[in-house]
FIZA-440566 format. One record per residue (C-alpha): x, y, z; residue number from 1. Coordinates in nm, 2 decimals. Layout:
# FIZA-440566
<<X; Y; Z>; NUM>
...
This chain:
# FIZA-440566
<<11.84; 13.73; 11.73>; 1>
<<11.85; 13.51; 12.03>; 2>
<<11.78; 13.68; 12.37>; 3>
<<12.09; 13.80; 12.55>; 4>
<<12.30; 13.82; 12.23>; 5>
<<12.49; 14.12; 12.10>; 6>
<<12.44; 14.22; 11.74>; 7>
<<12.77; 14.10; 11.60>; 8>
<<12.67; 13.75; 11.48>; 9>
<<13.02; 13.65; 11.36>; 10>
<<13.16; 13.63; 11.71>; 11>
<<13.08; 13.38; 11.98>; 12>
<<12.82; 13.50; 12.22>; 13>
<<12.70; 13.35; 12.54>; 14>
<<12.34; 13.30; 12.63>; 15>
<<12.22; 13.40; 12.98>; 16>
<<12.23; 13.03; 13.10>; 17>
<<12.60; 13.01; 13.00>; 18>
<<12.57; 12.82; 12.68>; 19>
<<12.75; 12.94; 12.37>; 20>
<<12.50; 13.08; 12.12>; 21>
<<12.54; 12.93; 11.77>; 22>
<<12.66; 13.16; 11.50>; 23>
<<12.38; 13.31; 11.28>; 24>
<<12.61; 13.41; 10.99>; 25>
<<12.96; 13.34; 10.88>; 26>
<<13.17; 13.07; 10.73>; 27>
<<13.04; 12.71; 10.73>; 28>
<<13.29; 12.54; 10.95>; 29>
<<13.26; 12.78; 11.25>; 30>
<<12.89; 12.77; 11.21>; 31>
<<12.87; 12.39; 11.22>; 32>
<<13.11; 12.38; 11.52>; 33>
<<12.91; 12.65; 11.70>; 34>
<<12.59; 12.45; 11.66>; 35>
<<12.76; 12.14; 11.79>; 36>
<<12.90; 12.33; 12.09>; 37>
<<12.55; 12.47; 12.16>; 38>
<<12.39; 12.13; 12.16>; 39>
<<12.67; 11.98; 12.37>; 40>
<<12.62; 12.26; 12.63>; 41>
<<12.25; 12.20; 12.62>; 42>
<<12.29; 11.84; 12.72>; 43>
<<12.52; 11.94; 13.01>; 44>
<<12.27; 12.21; 13.11>; 45>
<<12.00; 11.94; 13.14>; 46>
<<12.22; 11.77; 13.41>; 47>
<<12.31; 12.09; 13.60>; 48>
<<12.20; 12.09; 13.97>; 49>
<<12.12; 11.72; 13.98>; 50>
<<12.28; 11.46; 14.20>; 51>
<<12.38; 11.11; 14.11>; 52>
<<12.05; 10.96; 14.22>; 53>
<<11.85; 11.21; 14.01>; 54>
<<12.05; 11.15; 13.69>; 55>
<<11.97; 10.78; 13.72>; 56>
<<11.59; 10.83; 13.72>; 57>
<<11.43; 10.70; 13.40>; 58>
<<11.18; 10.91; 13.20>; 59>
<<10.88; 10.69; 13.21>; 60>
<<10.81; 10.32; 13.20>; 61>
<<10.89; 10.11; 13.01>; 62>
<<11.18; 10.33; 12.90>; 63>
<<11.50; 10.30; 13.10>; 64>
<<11.64; 10.62; 12.94>; 65>
<<11.83; 10.84; 13.20>; 66>
<<12.03; 11.16; 13.19>; 67>
<<12.34; 10.97; 13.30>; 68>
<<12.28; 10.71; 13.03>; 69>
<<12.25; 10.99; 12.77>; 70>
<<12.58; 11.15; 12.88>; 71>
<<12.75; 10.81; 12.86>; 72>
<<12.59; 10.73; 12.52>; 73>
<<12.71; 11.06; 12.37>; 74>
<<13.06; 10.99; 12.49>; 75>
<<13.04; 10.67; 12.29>; 76>
<<12.90; 10.86; 11.99>; 77>
<<13.18; 11.12; 12.01>; 78>
<<13.44; 10.84; 12.01>; 79>
<<13.27; 10.65; 11.73>; 80>
<<13.23; 10.93; 11.48>; 81>
<<13.54; 11.13; 11.54>; 82>
<<13.80; 10.86; 11.64>; 83>
<<13.67; 10.54; 11.47>; 84>
<<13.50; 10.68; 11.16>; 85>
<<13.68; 11.01; 11.08>; 86>
<<14.03; 10.93; 11.21>; 87>
<<14.02; 10.56; 11.14>; 88>
<<14.14; 10.46; 11.49>; 89>
<<14.08; 10.12; 11.64>; 90>
<<13.97; 10.22; 11.99>; 91>
<<13.75; 10.02; 12.23>; 92>
<<13.41; 10.13; 12.36>; 93>
<<13.42; 10.38; 12.64>; 94>
<<13.17; 10.18; 12.85>; 95>
<<13.12; 9.81; 12.89>; 96>
<<12.90; 9.63; 13.15>; 97>
<<13.04; 9.40; 13.41>; 98>
<<13.05; 9.11; 13.17>; 99>
<<13.21; 9.30; 12.88>; 100>
<<12.90; 9.38; 12.68>; 101>
<<12.89; 9.71; 12.50>; 102>
<<12.56; 9.89; 12.58>; 103>
<<12.60; 10.20; 12.36>; 104>
<<12.67; 10.38; 12.69>; 105>
<<12.32; 10.36; 12.82>; 106>
<<12.40; 10.09; 13.08>; 107>
<<12.44; 10.22; 13.44>; 108>
<<12.67; 10.08; 13.70>; 109>
<<12.66; 10.18; 14.07>; 110>
<<13.03; 10.28; 14.08>; 111>
<<13.00; 10.55; 13.80>; 112>
<<12.83; 10.87; 13.88>; 113>
<<12.77; 11.20; 13.69>; 114>
<<13.11; 11.36; 13.76>; 115>
<<13.30; 11.06; 13.61>; 116>
<<13.06; 11.03; 13.31>; 117>
<<13.09; 11.41; 13.24>; 118>
<<13.47; 11.38; 13.26>; 119>
<<13.47; 11.09; 13.01>; 120>
<<13.24; 11.27; 12.78>; 121>
<<13.45; 11.59; 12.79>; 122>
<<13.76; 11.39; 12.72>; 123>
<<13.60; 11.23; 12.41>; 124>
<<13.49; 11.57; 12.29>; 125>
<<13.85; 11.71; 12.33>; 126>
<<14.00; 11.41; 12.15>; 127>
<<13.76; 11.45; 11.86>; 128>
<<13.84; 11.82; 11.84>; 129>
<<14.21; 11.75; 11.84>; 130>
<<14.17; 11.49; 11.55>; 131>
<<13.96; 11.74; 11.34>; 132>
<<14.18; 12.04; 11.40>; 133>
<<14.32; 12.17; 11.07>; 134>
<<14.13; 11.92; 10.87>; 135>
<<13.90; 12.02; 10.58>; 136>
<<13.53; 11.97; 10.59>; 137>
<<13.58; 11.77; 10.27>; 138>
<<13.83; 11.52; 10.43>; 139>
<<13.68; 11.18; 10.47>; 140>
<<13.67; 10.87; 10.69>; 141>
<<13.49; 10.54; 10.66>; 142>
<<13.21; 10.40; 10.87>; 143>
<<13.37; 10.11; 11.06>; 144>
<<13.08; 9.87; 11.11>; 145>
<<12.71; 9.80; 11.08>; 146>
<<12.50; 9.80; 10.77>; 147>
<<12.70; 10.10; 10.63>; 148>
<<13.05; 9.95; 10.70>; 149>
<<13.30; 10.09; 10.45>; 150>
<<13.09; 10.39; 10.33>; 151>
<<13.30; 10.71; 10.30>; 152>
<<13.17; 11.02; 10.49>; 153>
<<13.31; 11.37; 10.50>; 154>
<<13.39; 11.56; 10.81>; 155>
<<13.11; 11.80; 10.71>; 156>
<<12.87; 11.50; 10.71>; 157>
<<13.00; 11.39; 11.06>; 158>
<<12.95; 11.74; 11.20>; 159>
<<12.60; 11.76; 11.06>; 160>
<<12.52; 11.41; 11.19>; 161>
<<12.65; 11.50; 11.54>; 162>
<<12.43; 11.81; 11.55>; 163>
<<12.13; 11.60; 11.46>; 164>
<<12.23; 11.33; 11.72>; 165>
<<12.26; 11.58; 12.00>; 166>
<<11.94; 11.77; 11.90>; 167>
<<11.75; 11.44; 11.91>; 168>
<<11.89; 11.33; 12.24>; 169>
<<11.84; 11.68; 12.39>; 170>
<<11.47; 11.64; 12.32>; 171>
<<11.49; 11.31; 12.52>; 172>
<<11.69; 11.50; 12.79>; 173>
<<11.41; 11.76; 12.81>; 174>
<<11.15; 11.49; 12.89>; 175>
<<11.37; 11.32; 13.14>; 176>
<<11.46; 11.64; 13.32>; 177>
<<11.10; 11.75; 13.34>; 178>
<<11.01; 11.41; 13.49>; 179>
<<11.29; 11.45; 13.76>; 180>
<<11.21; 11.80; 13.89>; 181>
<<10.97; 11.98; 13.65>; 182>
<<11.25; 12.19; 13.49>; 183>
<<11.17; 12.26; 13.13>; 184>
<<11.30; 12.47; 12.84>; 185>
<<11.64; 12.55; 12.70>; 186>
């Protein structure tokens, strides 16, 4: 049992820091979605209380990884896996640099701060949820490009991959946040 949780593990509970606790028992789809919601909330928690200059600070040389870059990157990831791959939509990148290069979201521009990046990221999450609503975990889409172009993947696989993607990047966010102001944990 996670601290601050009630004993009914089939209902959504909230952790003391405001994040939704992932389900510990129950059907597969709600459990996968709860773990993804937990990891999304963890990334947002890593940015809480920071200003635009702080979310632009890199973890450690030579890395240029920033919290703002992670938020932007995960907006790209959300769009790619739910819109392009699962729904088969032909949509452009969320972020491009000033000369039109796609940077995977990591590139920073002075005009874009945390509030705008979070709004874009939340919009991508909402669009993905809309496209997946009512769909079966066994429904499939196709990887659009790269070395696996054309490979079929199920919604189940996409959800599991997204949980892994967020978990990995939340580890990066832990290091970046600690470097900024010493905050650790969660």
